[in-house]
All heavy atoms as a GROMACS GRO file, in nm:
protein
  589
    1MET      N    1   6.856   3.792  -1.087
    1MET     CA    2   6.889   3.739  -0.958
    1MET      C    3   6.773   3.652  -0.909
    1MET      O    4   6.658   3.685  -0.926
    1MET     CB    5   6.913   3.855  -0.860
    1MET     CG    6   6.970   3.811  -0.729
    1MET     SD    7   7.010   3.944  -0.615
    1MET     CE    8   7.130   4.036  -0.705
    2SER      N    9   6.806   3.540  -0.847
    2SER     CA   10   6.703   3.448  -0.800
    2SER      C   11   6.667   3.476  -0.655
    2SER      O   12   6.740   3.546  -0.583
    2SER     CB   13   6.752   3.304  -0.814
    2SER     OG   14   6.855   3.279  -0.720
    3ALA      N   15   6.557   3.419  -0.611
    3ALA     CA   16   6.516   3.434  -0.471
    3ALA      C   17   6.622   3.374  -0.379
    3ALA      O   18   6.647   3.426  -0.269
    3ALA     CB   19   6.382   3.366  -0.448
    4ASN      N   20   6.686   3.267  -0.423
    4ASN     CA   21   6.790   3.204  -0.342
    4ASN      C   22   6.906   3.301  -0.318
    4ASN      O   23   6.957   3.310  -0.207
    4ASN     CB   24   6.841   3.077  -0.411
    4ASN     CG   25   6.732   2.974  -0.426
    4ASN    OD1   26   6.643   2.965  -0.344
    4ASN    ND2   27   6.740   2.897  -0.532
    5GLU      N   28   6.947   3.372  -0.423
    5GLU     CA   29   7.054   3.470  -0.409
    5GLU      C   30   7.011   3.584  -0.318
    5GLU      O   31   7.090   3.632  -0.235
    5GLU     CB   32   7.095   3.523  -0.546
    5GLU     CG   33   7.165   3.420  -0.632
    5GLU     CD   34   7.184   3.467  -0.775
    5GLU    OE1   35   7.099   3.545  -0.824
    5GLU    OE2   36   7.281   3.426  -0.837
    6ASP      N   37   6.886   3.627  -0.333
    6ASP     CA   38   6.835   3.734  -0.248
    6ASP      C   39   6.836   3.694  -0.101
    6ASP      O   40   6.874   3.773  -0.014
    6ASP     CB   41   6.693   3.773  -0.290
    6ASP     CG   42   6.689   3.844  -0.423
    6ASP    OD1   43   6.791   3.902  -0.464
    6ASP    OD2   44   6.582   3.841  -0.487
    7ILE      N   45   6.795   3.572  -0.071
    7ILE     CA   46   6.795   3.523   0.068
    7ILE      C   47   6.938   3.520   0.121
    7ILE      O   48   6.964   3.562   0.235
    7ILE     CB   49   6.729   3.385   0.077
    7ILE    CG1   50   6.580   3.392   0.044
    7ILE    CG2   51   6.751   3.323   0.215
    7ILE    CD1   52   6.496   3.476   0.138
    8ARG      N   53   7.032   3.475   0.041
    8ARG     CA   54   7.172   3.471   0.085
    8ARG      C   55   7.226   3.612   0.113
    8ARG      O   56   7.299   3.634   0.210
    8ARG     CB   57   7.259   3.400  -0.017
    8ARG     CG   58   7.238   3.250  -0.017
    8ARG     CD   59   7.345   3.181  -0.099
    8ARG     NE   60   7.327   3.039  -0.102
    8ARG     CZ   61   7.375   2.955  -0.009
    8ARG    NH1   62   7.442   3.001   0.094
    8ARG    NH2   63   7.355   2.825  -0.019
    9ILE      N   64   7.189   3.708   0.029
    9ILE     CA   65   7.231   3.847   0.049
    9ILE      C   66   7.173   3.901   0.179
    9ILE      O   67   7.243   3.967   0.257
    9ILE     CB   68   7.192   3.935  -0.071
    9ILE    CG1   69   7.278   3.898  -0.192
    9ILE    CG2   70   7.204   4.084  -0.039
    9ILE    CD1   71   7.231   3.957  -0.323
   10LEU      N   72   7.045   3.873   0.204
   10LEU     CA   73   6.983   3.918   0.328
   10LEU      C   74   7.049   3.853   0.449
   10LEU      O   75   7.067   3.917   0.553
   10LEU     CB   76   6.833   3.887   0.328
   10LEU     CG   77   6.749   3.964   0.227
   10LEU    CD1   78   6.604   3.919   0.234
   10LEU    CD2   79   6.760   4.113   0.249
   11MET      N   80   7.087   3.726   0.436
   11MET     CA   81   7.158   3.658   0.545
   11MET      C   82   7.288   3.730   0.577
   11MET      O   83   7.322   3.749   0.694
   11MET     CB   84   7.185   3.512   0.508
   11MET     CG   85   7.064   3.423   0.511
   11MET     SD   86   7.100   3.256   0.450
   11MET     CE   87   7.225   3.202   0.568
   12LEU      N   88   7.361   3.769   0.473
   12LEU     CA   89   7.486   3.842   0.494
   12LEU      C   90   7.462   3.977   0.560
   12LEU      O   91   7.534   4.016   0.652
   12LEU     CB   92   7.560   3.860   0.361
   12LEU     CG   93   7.621   3.735   0.300
   12LEU    CD1   94   7.671   3.765   0.159
   12LEU    CD2   95   7.733   3.683   0.387
   13LYS      N   96   7.360   4.050   0.513
   13LYS     CA   97   7.329   4.180   0.570
   13LYS      C   98   7.292   4.169   0.718
   13LYS      O   99   7.323   4.257   0.797
   13LYS     CB  100   7.213   4.246   0.494
   13LYS     CG  101   7.250   4.301   0.361
   13LYS     CD  102   7.132   4.369   0.297
   13LYS     CE  103   7.170   4.429   0.164
   13LYS     NZ  104   7.056   4.497   0.100
   14GLU      N  105   7.224   4.061   0.754
   14GLU     CA  106   7.178   4.043   0.892
   14GLU      C  107   7.277   3.961   0.976
   14GLU      O  108   7.246   3.929   1.091
   14GLU     CB  109   7.040   3.977   0.893
   14GLU     CG  110   6.932   4.059   0.828
   14GLU     CD  111   6.912   4.194   0.893
   14GLU    OE1  112   6.912   4.201   1.018
   14GLU    OE2  113   6.896   4.294   0.820
   15CYS      N  114   7.390   3.925   0.918
   15CYS     CA  115   7.493   3.846   0.988
   15CYS      C  116   7.436   3.715   1.043
   15CYS      O  117   7.458   3.679   1.159
   15CYS     CB  118   7.558   3.926   1.100
   15CYS     SG  119   7.640   4.074   1.041
   16LEU      N  120   7.358   3.646   0.960
   16LEU     CA  121   7.296   3.520   1.000
   16LEU      C  122   7.363   3.402   0.931
   16LEU      O  123   7.392   3.408   0.811
   16LEU     CB  124   7.147   3.519   0.963
   16LEU     CG  125   7.056   3.609   1.045
   16LEU    CD1  126   6.917   3.612   0.985
   16LEU    CD2  127   7.050   3.562   1.189
   17THR      N  128   7.385   3.297   1.006
   17THR     CA  129   7.434   3.171   0.949
   17THR      C  130   7.312   3.086   0.915
   17THR      O  131   7.199   3.118   0.955
   17THR     CB  132   7.520   3.096   1.051
   17THR    OG1  133   7.439   3.064   1.164
   17THR    CG2  134   7.641   3.178   1.093
   18LEU      N  135   7.336   2.978   0.844
   18LEU     CA  136   7.227   2.884   0.813
   18LEU      C  137   7.169   2.827   0.942
   18LEU      O  138   7.048   2.808   0.952
   18LEU     CB  139   7.276   2.772   0.722
   18LEU     CG  140   7.302   2.812   0.577
   18LEU    CD1  141   7.374   2.700   0.504
   18LEU    CD2  142   7.172   2.845   0.507
   19ASN      N  143   7.254   2.801   1.039
   19ASN     CA  144   7.207   2.749   1.168
   19ASN      C  145   7.112   2.847   1.236
   19ASN      O  146   7.004   2.809   1.281
   19ASN     CB  147   7.324   2.719   1.262
   19ASN     CG  148   7.402   2.597   1.221
   19ASN    OD1  149   7.349   2.506   1.160
   19ASN    ND2  150   7.529   2.595   1.254
   20LYS      N  151   7.153   2.974   1.244
   20LYS     CA  152   7.070   3.075   1.310
   20LYS      C  153   6.939   3.098   1.234
   20LYS      O  154   6.833   3.109   1.295
   20LYS     CB  155   7.147   3.206   1.322
   20LYS     CG  156   7.258   3.204   1.423
   20LYS     CD  157   7.327   3.339   1.429
   20LYS     CE  158   7.449   3.334   1.518
   20LYS     NZ  159   7.520   3.465   1.516
   21LEU      N  160   6.948   3.106   1.100
   21LEU     CA  161   6.829   3.131   1.020
   21LEU      C  162   6.731   3.015   1.031
   21LEU      O  163   6.611   3.036   1.048
   21LEU     CB  164   6.865   3.157   0.874
   21LEU     CG  165   6.747   3.187   0.782
   21LEU    CD1  166   6.667   3.308   0.832
   21LEU    CD2  167   6.795   3.210   0.640
   22SER      N  168   6.779   2.892   1.024
   22SER     CA  169   6.688   2.778   1.035
   22SER      C  170   6.625   2.772   1.174
   22SER      O  171   6.507   2.740   1.188
   22SER     CB  172   6.759   2.646   1.002
   22SER     OG  173   6.863   2.620   1.092
   23LYS      N  174   6.698   2.810   1.278
   23LYS     CA  175   6.643   2.813   1.413
   23LYS      C  176   6.533   2.917   1.424
   23LYS      O  177   6.425   2.890   1.478
   23LYS     CB  178   6.754   2.841   1.515
   23LYS     CG  179   6.708   2.836   1.657
   23LYS     CD  180   6.823   2.858   1.753
   23LYS     CE  181   6.772   2.858   1.896
   23LYS     NZ  182   6.879   2.880   1.994
   24LEU      N  183   6.557   3.038   1.372
   24LEU     CA  184   6.455   3.143   1.372
   24LEU      C  185   6.332   3.101   1.294
   24LEU      O  186   6.218   3.124   1.335
   24LEU     CB  187   6.511   3.272   1.312
   24LEU     CG  188   6.612   3.350   1.395
   24LEU    CD1  189   6.673   3.462   1.312
   24LEU    CD2  190   6.548   3.404   1.521
   25TYR      N  191   6.354   3.038   1.179
   25TYR     CA  192   6.244   2.992   1.094
   25TYR      C  193   6.161   2.888   1.168
   25TYR      O  194   6.038   2.894   1.168
   25TYR     CB  195   6.300   2.935   0.963
   25TYR     CG  196   6.195   2.888   0.867
   25TYR    CD1  197   6.142   2.975   0.772
   25TYR    CD2  198   6.146   2.758   0.869
   25TYR    CE1  199   6.045   2.933   0.683
   25TYR    CE2  200   6.049   2.715   0.782
   25TYR     CZ  201   5.999   2.803   0.688
   25TYR     OH  202   5.902   2.762   0.600
   26ASN      N  203   6.227   2.794   1.231
   26ASN     CA  204   6.159   2.684   1.299
   26ASN      C  205   6.076   2.732   1.418
   26ASN      O  206   5.974   2.672   1.452
   26ASN     CB  207   6.259   2.577   1.344
   26ASN     CG  208   6.321   2.506   1.226
   26ASN    OD1  209   6.270   2.509   1.115
   26ASN    ND2  210   6.434   2.443   1.250
   27GLU      N  211   6.120   2.840   1.483
   27GLU     CA  212   6.045   2.895   1.596
   27GLU      C  213   5.910   2.952   1.555
   27GLU      O  214   5.817   2.954   1.634
   27GLU     CB  215   6.126   3.005   1.665
   27GLU     CG  216   6.247   2.954   1.740
   27GLU     CD  217   6.336   3.066   1.792
   27GLU    OE1  218   6.306   3.186   1.766
   27GLU    OE2  219   6.436   3.034   1.858
   28LYS      N  220   5.898   2.996   1.429
   28LYS     CA  221   5.778   3.066   1.385
   28LYS      C  222   5.693   2.989   1.284
   28LYS      O  223   5.590   3.038   1.243
   28LYS     CB  224   5.816   3.201   1.325
   28LYS     CG  225   5.882   3.292   1.426
   28LYS     CD  226   5.909   3.427   1.369
   28LYS     CE  227   5.973   3.513   1.476
   28LYS     NZ  228   5.985   3.652   1.438
   29ASN      N  229   5.736   2.869   1.243
   29ASN     CA  230   5.665   2.797   1.138
   29ASN      C  231   5.645   2.650   1.176
   29ASN      O  232   5.723   2.594   1.251
   29ASN     CB  233   5.742   2.805   1.006
   29ASN     CG  234   5.748   2.948   0.955
   29ASN    OD1  235   5.650   2.998   0.904
   29ASN    ND2  236   5.862   3.012   0.972
   30GLU      N  237   5.539   2.593   1.120
   30GLU     CA  238   5.508   2.452   1.147
   30GLU      C  239   5.605   2.358   1.078
   30GLU      O  240   5.649   2.259   1.136
   30GLU     CB  241   5.366   2.421   1.099
   30GLU     CG  242   5.258   2.496   1.172
   30GLU     CD  243   5.122   2.475   1.112
   30GLU    OE1  244   5.110   2.397   1.015
   30GLU    OE2  245   5.027   2.537   1.161
   31ILE      N  246   5.636   2.387   0.953
   31ILE     CA  247   5.730   2.303   0.878
   31ILE      C  248   5.870   2.345   0.916
   31ILE      O  249   5.904   2.462   0.913
   31ILE     CB  250   5.708   2.318   0.726
   31ILE    CG1  251   5.567   2.270   0.691
   31ILE    CG2  252   5.812   2.240   0.648
   31ILE    CD1  253   5.526   2.294   0.548
   32LYS      N  254   5.953   2.248   0.953
   32LYS     CA  255   6.086   2.277   1.005
   32LYS      C  256   6.193   2.261   0.898
   32LYS      O  257   6.181   2.178   0.809
   32LYS     CB  258   6.118   2.185   1.123
   32LYS     CG  259   6.013   2.185   1.233
   32LYS     CD  260   5.999   2.320   1.297
   32LYS     CE  261   5.898   2.315   1.411
   32LYS     NZ  262   5.851   2.442   1.452
   33PHE      N  263   6.297   2.343   0.908
   33PHE     CA  264   6.416   2.333   0.823
   33PHE      C  265   6.534   2.293   0.909
   33PHE      O  266   6.554   2.350   1.016
   33PHE     CB  267   6.452   2.468   0.759
   33PHE     CG  268   6.378   2.502   0.634
   33PHE    CD1  269   6.344   2.634   0.609
   33PHE    CD2  270   6.345   2.409   0.540
   33PHE    CE1  271   6.279   2.670   0.493
   33PHE    CE2  272   6.279   2.443   0.425
   33PHE     CZ  273   6.246   2.574   0.401
   34THR      N  274   6.613   2.201   0.862
   34THR     CA  275   6.743   2.178   0.922
   34THR      C  276   6.841   2.270   0.849
   34THR      O  277   6.814   2.310   0.735
   34THR     CB  278   6.789   2.032   0.906
   34THR    OG1  279   6.804   2.003   0.766
   34THR    CG2  280   6.691   1.934   0.970
   35PRO      N  281   6.953   2.303   0.911
   35PRO     CA  282   7.050   2.386   0.839
   35PRO      C  283   7.094   2.320   0.708
   35PRO      O  284   7.110   2.388   0.607
   35PRO     CB  285   7.167   2.397   0.938
   35PRO     CG  286   7.103   2.382   1.071
   35PRO     CD  287   6.991   2.283   1.051
   36ASP      N  288   7.111   2.188   0.709
   36ASP     CA  289   7.152   2.116   0.588
   36ASP      C  290   7.042   2.122   0.481
   36ASP      O  291   7.070   2.143   0.363
   36ASP     CB  292   7.186   1.971   0.621
   36ASP     CG  293   7.242   1.897   0.502
   36ASP    OD1  294   7.337   1.949   0.440
   36ASP    OD2  295   7.192   1.787   0.471
   37GLY      N  296   6.917   2.106   0.523
   37GLY     CA  297   6.805   2.112   0.428
   37GLY      C  298   6.792   2.250   0.366
   37GLY      O  299   6.769   2.264   0.246
   38LEU      N  300   6.809   2.353   0.448
   38LEU     CA  301   6.803   2.490   0.397
   38LEU      C  302   6.918   2.517   0.301
   38LEU      O  303   6.899   2.577   0.196
   38LEU     CB  304   6.805   2.589   0.514
   38LEU     CG  305   6.797   2.736   0.480
   38LEU    CD1  306   6.676   2.768   0.395
   38LEU    CD2  307   6.796   2.819   0.608
   39SER      N  308   7.036   2.468   0.336
   39SER     CA  309   7.153   2.484   0.249
   39SER      C  310   7.129   2.421   0.113
   39SER      O  311   7.159   2.480   0.009
   39SER     CB  312   7.275   2.423   0.315
   39SER     OG  313   7.385   2.426   0.227
   40LYS      N  314   7.072   2.301   0.112
   40LYS     CA  315   7.045   2.231  -0.014
   40LYS      C  316   6.942   2.306  -0.098
   40LYS      O  317   6.956   2.317  -0.219
   40LYS     CB  318   6.998   2.089   0.013
   40LYS     CG  319   7.110   1.998   0.057
   40LYS     CD  320   7.061   1.858   0.084
   40LYS     CE  321   7.176   1.772   0.135
   40LYS     NZ  322   7.134   1.637   0.171
   41LYS      N  323   6.838   2.360  -0.034
   41LYS     CA  324   6.737   2.435  -0.108
   41LYS      C  325   6.799   2.559  -0.173
   41LYS      O  326   6.767   2.592  -0.287
   41LYS     CB  327   6.622   2.477  -0.016
   41LYS     CG  328   6.526   2.366   0.014
   41LYS     CD  329   6.407   2.418   0.091
   41LYS     CE  330   6.300   2.315   0.100
   41LYS     NZ  331   6.224   2.296  -0.022
   42LEU      N  332   6.889   2.625  -0.102
   42LEU     CA  333   6.954   2.744  -0.157
   42LEU      C  334   7.054   2.707  -0.266
   42LEU      O  335   7.064   2.775  -0.368
   42LEU     CB  336   7.022   2.824  -0.046
   42LEU     CG  337   6.928   2.888   0.056
   42LEU    CD1  338   7.007   2.947   0.171
   42LEU    CD2  339   6.841   2.994  -0.008
   43ARG      N  340   7.126   2.599  -0.245
   43ARG     CA  341   7.229   2.558  -0.341
   43ARG      C  342   7.169   2.508  -0.472
   43ARG      O  343   7.218   2.538  -0.580
   43ARG     CB  344   7.316   2.448  -0.279
   43ARG     CG  345   7.438   2.416  -0.361
   43ARG     CD  346   7.533   2.316  -0.296
   43ARG     NE  347   7.519   2.305  -0.151
   43ARG     CZ  348   7.492   2.191  -0.087
   43ARG    NH1  349   7.476   2.079  -0.153
   43ARG    NH2  350   7.483   2.188   0.044
   44PHE      N  351   7.061   2.428  -0.462
   44PHE     CA  352   7.004   2.367  -0.582
   44PHE      C  353   6.886   2.446  -0.639
   44PHE      O  354   6.817   2.398  -0.729
   44PHE     CB  355   6.962   2.223  -0.553
   44PHE     CG  356   7.078   2.134  -0.520
   44PHE    CD1  357   7.084   2.071  -0.396
   44PHE    CD2  358   7.181   2.115  -0.609
   44PHE    CE1  359   7.191   1.989  -0.364
   44PHE    CE2  360   7.289   2.034  -0.578
   44PHE     CZ  361   7.294   1.971  -0.455
   45ASN      N  362   6.864   2.566  -0.584
   45ASN     CA  363   6.760   2.655  -0.637
   45ASN      C  364   6.621   2.590  -0.634
   45ASN      O  365   6.546   2.596  -0.731
   45ASN     CB  366   6.797   2.699  -0.779
   45ASN     CG  367   6.732   2.830  -0.815
   45ASN    OD1  368   6.689   2.905  -0.729
   45ASN    ND2  369   6.724   2.858  -0.944
   46THR      N  370   6.589   2.526  -0.521
   46THR     CA  371   6.459   2.460  -0.508
   46THR      C  372   6.371   2.525  -0.401
   46THR      O  373   6.273   2.467  -0.357
   46THR     CB  374   6.478   2.311  -0.474
   46THR    OG1  375   6.552   2.299  -0.352
   46THR    CG2  376   6.548   2.237  -0.586
   47LEU      N  377   6.406   2.646  -0.361
   47LEU     CA  378   6.329   2.719  -0.261
   47LEU      C  379   6.198   2.765  -0.323
   47LEU      O  380   6.197   2.828  -0.429
   47LEU     CB  381   6.411   2.839  -0.213
   47LEU     CG  382   6.363   2.914  -0.091
   47LEU    CD1  383   6.371   2.825   0.032
   47LEU    CD2  384   6.447   3.038  -0.070
   48ARG      N  385   6.086   2.733  -0.259
   48ARG     CA  386   5.955   2.775  -0.308
   48ARG      C  387   5.928   2.919  -0.267
   48ARG      O  388   5.990   2.972  -0.175
   48ARG     CB  389   5.846   2.684  -0.253
   48ARG     CG  390   5.855   2.542  -0.300
   48ARG     CD  391   5.734   2.458  -0.259
   48ARG     NE  392   5.674   2.499  -0.134
   48ARG     CZ  393   5.667   2.423  -0.025
   48ARG    NH1  394   5.719   2.303  -0.024
   48ARG    NH2  395   5.608   2.468   0.085
   49TYR      N  396   5.835   2.983  -0.335
   49TYR     CA  397   5.802   3.122  -0.307
   49TYR      C  398   5.756   3.140  -0.163
   49TYR      O  399   5.802   3.232  -0.095
   49TYR     CB  400   5.693   3.172  -0.403
   49TYR     CG  401   5.641   3.309  -0.366
   49TYR    CD1  402   5.716   3.423  -0.392
   49TYR    CD2  403   5.519   3.324  -0.301
   49TYR    CE1  404   5.671   3.548  -0.356
   49TYR    CE2  405   5.473   3.449  -0.265
   49TYR     CZ  406   5.549   3.561  -0.293
   49TYR     OH  407   5.504   3.684  -0.256
   50ASP      N  408   5.668   3.053  -0.116
   50ASP     CA  409   5.618   3.068   0.021
   50ASP      C  410   5.730   3.051   0.124
   50ASP      O  411   5.731   3.119   0.227
   50ASP     CB  412   5.502   2.972   0.049
   50ASP     CG  413   5.540   2.826   0.039
   50ASP    OD1  414   5.622   2.790  -0.047
   50ASP    OD2  415   5.485   2.746   0.118
   51GLU      N  416   5.826   2.966   0.096
   51GLU     CA  417   5.940   2.948   0.185
   51GLU      C  418   6.028   3.073   0.184
   51GLU      O  419   6.074   3.119   0.290
   51GLU     CB  420   6.022   2.826   0.144
   51GLU     CG  421   5.948   2.695   0.162
   51GLU     CD  422   6.017   2.578   0.096
   51GLU    OE1  423   6.094   2.599   0.000
   51GLU    OE2  424   5.993   2.465   0.140
   52ALA      N  425   6.052   3.129   0.067
   52ALA     CA  426   6.133   3.250   0.055
   52ALA      C  427   6.065   3.366   0.128
   52ALA      O  428   6.131   3.444   0.198
   52ALA     CB  429   6.155   3.286  -0.092
   53LYS      N  430   5.934   3.375   0.115
   53LYS     CA  431   5.857   3.480   0.182
   53LYS      C  432   5.870   3.467   0.334
   53LYS      O  433   5.894   3.566   0.403
   53LYS     CB  434   5.711   3.472   0.140
   53LYS     CG  435   5.625   3.581   0.195
   53LYS     CD  436   5.483   3.571   0.142
   53LYS     CE  437   5.396   3.678   0.206
   53LYS     NZ  438   5.257   3.667   0.166
   54LYS      N  439   5.856   3.346   0.385
   54LYS     CA  440   5.867   3.324   0.530
   54LYS      C  441   6.010   3.349   0.580
   54LYS      O  442   6.029   3.406   0.688
   54LYS     CB  443   5.823   3.183   0.565
   54LYS     CG  444   5.674   3.163   0.553
   54LYS     CD  445   5.635   3.020   0.584
   54LYS     CE  446   5.486   2.998   0.563
   54LYS     NZ  447   5.448   2.858   0.587
   55LEU      N  448   6.109   3.309   0.503
   55LEU     CA  449   6.248   3.334   0.542
   55LEU      C  450   6.275   3.484   0.548
   55LEU      O  451   6.341   3.532   0.641
   55LEU     CB  452   6.345   3.266   0.446
   55LEU     CG  453   6.356   3.114   0.460
   55LEU    CD1  454   6.431   3.055   0.342
   55LEU    CD2  455   6.425   3.078   0.591
   56ALA      N  456   6.225   3.557   0.449
   56ALA     CA  457   6.243   3.703   0.448
   56ALA      C  458   6.175   3.765   0.570
   56ALA      O  459   6.232   3.852   0.636
   56ALA     CB  460   6.187   3.762   0.319
   57GLU      N  461   6.054   3.720   0.601
   57GLU     CA  462   5.981   3.773   0.716
   57GLU      C  463   6.056   3.748   0.846
   57GLU      O  464   6.060   3.835   0.933
   57GLU     CB  465   5.841   3.712   0.723
   57GLU     CG  466   5.748   3.763   0.616
   57GLU     CD  467   5.613   3.693   0.614
   57GLU    OE1  468   5.588   3.606   0.701
   57GLU    OE2  469   5.533   3.724   0.525
   58VAL      N  470   6.115   3.631   0.860
   58VAL     CA  471   6.191   3.597   0.980
   58VAL      C  472   6.308   3.694   0.998
   58VAL      O  473   6.343   3.730   1.111
   58VAL     CB  474   6.241   3.451   0.972
   58VAL    CG1  475   6.349   3.422   1.073
   58VAL    CG2  476   6.125   3.355   0.991
   59MET      N  477   6.365   3.740   0.887
   59MET     CA  478   6.478   3.831   0.892
   59MET      C  479   6.435   3.978   0.900
   59MET      O  480   6.518   4.068   0.905
   59MET     CB  481   6.570   3.810   0.771
   59MET     CG  482   6.642   3.677   0.774
   59MET     SD  483   6.761   3.660   0.641
   59MET     CE  484   6.652   3.611   0.506
   60GLY      N  485   6.302   4.001   0.898
   60GLY     CA  486   6.252   4.138   0.908
   60GLY      C  487   6.230   4.207   0.775
   60GLY      O  488   6.225   4.330   0.769
   61TYR      N  489   6.217   4.130   0.667
   61TYR     CA  490   6.195   4.186   0.534
   61TYR      C  491   6.063   4.135   0.478
   61TYR      O  492   6.006   4.041   0.529
   61TYR     CB  493   6.309   4.144   0.439
   61TYR     CG  494   6.442   4.202   0.474
   61TYR    CD1  495   6.527   4.139   0.565
   61TYR    CD2  496   6.485   4.323   0.419
   61TYR    CE1  497   6.650   4.193   0.599
   61TYR    CE2  498   6.608   4.377   0.452
   61TYR     CZ  499   6.690   4.312   0.542
   61TYR     OH  500   6.810   4.366   0.576
   62GLU      N  501   6.017   4.196   0.371
   62GLU     CA  502   5.900   4.148   0.300
   62GLU      C  503   5.929   4.145   0.151
   62GLU      O  504   6.007   4.226   0.100
   62GLU     CB  505   5.778   4.233   0.331
   62GLU     CG  506   5.789   4.376   0.289
   62GLU     CD  507   5.668   4.459   0.327
   62GLU    OE1  508   5.568   4.404   0.376
   62GLU    OE2  509   5.674   4.580   0.307
   63LEU      N  510   5.867   4.050   0.084
   63LEU     CA  511   5.880   4.041  -0.062
   63LEU      C  512   5.768   4.124  -0.124
   63LEU      O  513   5.653   4.113  -0.085
   63LEU     CB  514   5.867   3.897  -0.109
   63LEU     CG  515   5.972   3.800  -0.057
   63LEU    CD1  516   5.946   3.660  -0.113
   63LEU    CD2  517   6.111   3.845  -0.094
   64ILE      N  518   5.807   4.208  -0.219
   64ILE     CA  519   5.709   4.298  -0.282
   64ILE      C  520   5.721   4.287  -0.434
   64ILE      O  521   5.833   4.292  -0.488
   64ILE     CB  522   5.734   4.444  -0.240
   64ILE    CG1  523   5.718   4.459  -0.090
   64ILE    CG2  524   5.643   4.538  -0.314
   64ILE    CD1  525   5.754   4.595  -0.038
   65PHE      N  526   5.606   4.275  -0.500
   65PHE     CA  527   5.604   4.284  -0.645
   65PHE      C  528   5.566   4.428  -0.678
   65PHE      O  529   5.469   4.481  -0.628
   65PHE     CB  530   5.499   4.189  -0.704
   65PHE     CG  531   5.541   4.046  -0.700
   65PHE    CD1  532   5.488   3.962  -0.604
   65PHE    CD2  533   5.630   3.996  -0.789
   65PHE    CE1  534   5.526   3.830  -0.599
   65PHE    CE2  535   5.670   3.864  -0.786
   65PHE     CZ  536   5.617   3.780  -0.689
   66ARG      N  537   5.647   4.490  -0.764
   66ARG     CA  538   5.624   4.629  -0.799
   66ARG      C  539   5.626   4.641  -0.950
   66ARG      O  540   5.716   4.588  -1.015
   66ARG     CB  541   5.734   4.714  -0.736
   66ARG     CG  542   5.713   4.859  -0.745
   66ARG     CD  543   5.818   4.935  -0.671
   66ARG     NE  544   5.928   4.847  -0.631
   66ARG     CZ  545   6.038   4.886  -0.570
   66ARG    NH1  546   6.055   5.010  -0.544
   66ARG    NH2  547   6.132   4.802  -0.539
   67LYS      N  548   5.529   4.710  -1.005
   67LYS     CA  549   5.522   4.731  -1.148
   67LYS      C  550   5.635   4.823  -1.193
   67LYS      O  551   5.664   4.924  -1.129
   67LYS     CB  552   5.389   4.789  -1.189
   67LYS     CG  553   5.370   4.794  -1.338
   67LYS     CD  554   5.225   4.820  -1.372
   67LYS     CE  555   5.213   4.827  -1.522
   67LYS     NZ  556   5.119   4.735  -1.575
   68LYS      N  557   5.699   4.787  -1.304
   68LYS     CA  558   5.806   4.868  -1.359
   68LYS      C  559   5.750   4.992  -1.426
   68LYS      O  560   5.641   4.989  -1.481
   68LYS     CB  561   5.884   4.790  -1.465
   68LYS     CG  562   5.964   4.678  -1.413
   68LYS     CD  563   6.038   4.614  -1.529
   68LYS     CE  564   6.122   4.498  -1.485
   68LYS     NZ  565   6.196   4.438  -1.600
   69ASN      N  566   5.826   5.098  -1.421
   69ASN     CA  567   5.792   5.220  -1.495
   69ASN      C  568   5.856   5.211  -1.632
   69ASN      O  569   5.974   5.240  -1.648
   69ASN     CB  570   5.840   5.345  -1.422
   69ASN     CG  571   5.766   5.368  -1.293
   69ASN    OD1  572   5.650   5.332  -1.283
   69ASN    ND2  573   5.832   5.426  -1.196
   70ILE      N  574   5.778   5.168  -1.729
   70ILE     CA  575   5.830   5.151  -1.865
   70ILE      C  576   5.791   5.274  -1.946
   70ILE      O  577   5.676   5.312  -1.955
   70ILE     CB  578   5.773   5.023  -1.930
   70ILE    CG1  579   5.814   4.903  -1.848
   70ILE    CG2  580   5.823   5.012  -2.073
   70ILE    CD1  581   5.753   4.774  -1.894
   71ILE      N  582   5.892   5.334  -2.006
   71ILE     CA  583   5.868   5.456  -2.086
   71ILE      C  584   5.869   5.421  -2.232
   71ILE      O  585   5.937   5.345  -2.284
   71ILE     CB  586   5.975   5.562  -2.054
   71ILE    CG1  587   5.966   5.599  -1.908
   71ILE    CG2  588   5.959   5.682  -2.144
   71ILE    CD1  589   6.073   5.694  -1.860
   0.00000   0.00000   0.00000
């Protein structure tokens, strides 16, 4: 699963549209997203890690890297 898919799943869980998410993002960040720009980043899989991290934070989540338990 890609970060783009994860962001879309979180949007569904939080009942957020692209318009609402881009508005929340823009309130807390210097670089602004339009709903169309955010849609294109998600559709074409061009979302950067720092953008995904900030989007997750806006929705109340955090990205965590966790080591696998390999037996």
